[in-house]
N, C-alpha and C positions, 0 to 999 in steps of 0.2 A: 621054727617053722615052717610045716611044708606050703609050697606055691601051690598057689589057689587061683588055677585058670579060668576064668569070664566068661562066657558064651558071648558070642557078635552079638548085639544088638538088631536087631530085625524092623525098632521100626524109629523113629526123629521121636522125642517128644511132642509135635504137636497130632503125633498119630501116621503119616505119612510113611511108608511100606520103605525100606531098605533094602536093596538087592545086592550090593557087595560086599562081602569078609569082616571090612574093615571098618565099619558104623559109619560109615556118608558116601553115599554115592557121586560123591565131586572130589571129597579127600580123604585124607587120610590123618583123622582125629587124635591129638592127647586127650587121656585124662589125667589133671592138677587137681587133686585135691577132691579127689568125687567127681567133678565138674566137666563136664565136655568141653574140650578145646578142639575148631575148627582149625583150618589153616589160611593162614591172612588170604583174602581174596575167595574166598568158599562161595557160588554162590550157592549151596544147599545151609549155610548157616543160619539163616534165619528161623529155619524149622526147629531149631532150636533155644532159640533165645525169644523169654515170652518178652511182653509185649504189658505196656498199663493201659488202662484201658481209659478215654480221655471223658466218660462220661461217670463211673462210677468208680474210679484208679485199680482196680484190680489189676491181674499177674492175667493175662491169658497166652494160647500159643494162638497162632496164625494160624487159621486152614489154607490159607491162598496166599501170597505175594501182594503186594499193595492196597490193605484191607485199611477202611476208612480212619481207621486207630480206637472202634470201640470194639469191647470182648461180640460174641456172637451175640447171647441173650441182650446189652445195650439196641444190638444194633438191629437185631430183630421188634423189639419194641419200637427203636426210632424210626425203625422203615416201614411198617407197616399201613398196609396199601387200604 
């Protein structure tokens, strides 16, 4: 079977863009069973790790580090002015 090369990804799972060809702006991640695994201590690993909403229990990808633990849908409803 011929070896297929995958194009380097250009975005993290949360939608932020990646500038380096290795697949992360801070480390050289590997793919294990189709799952991206960042190097230990990578400061950008949170962009590819889903969080669980404390309100509705859905998984979501944080748009920025240090969100309140709620998905964007619940936080819009909860923090409405």
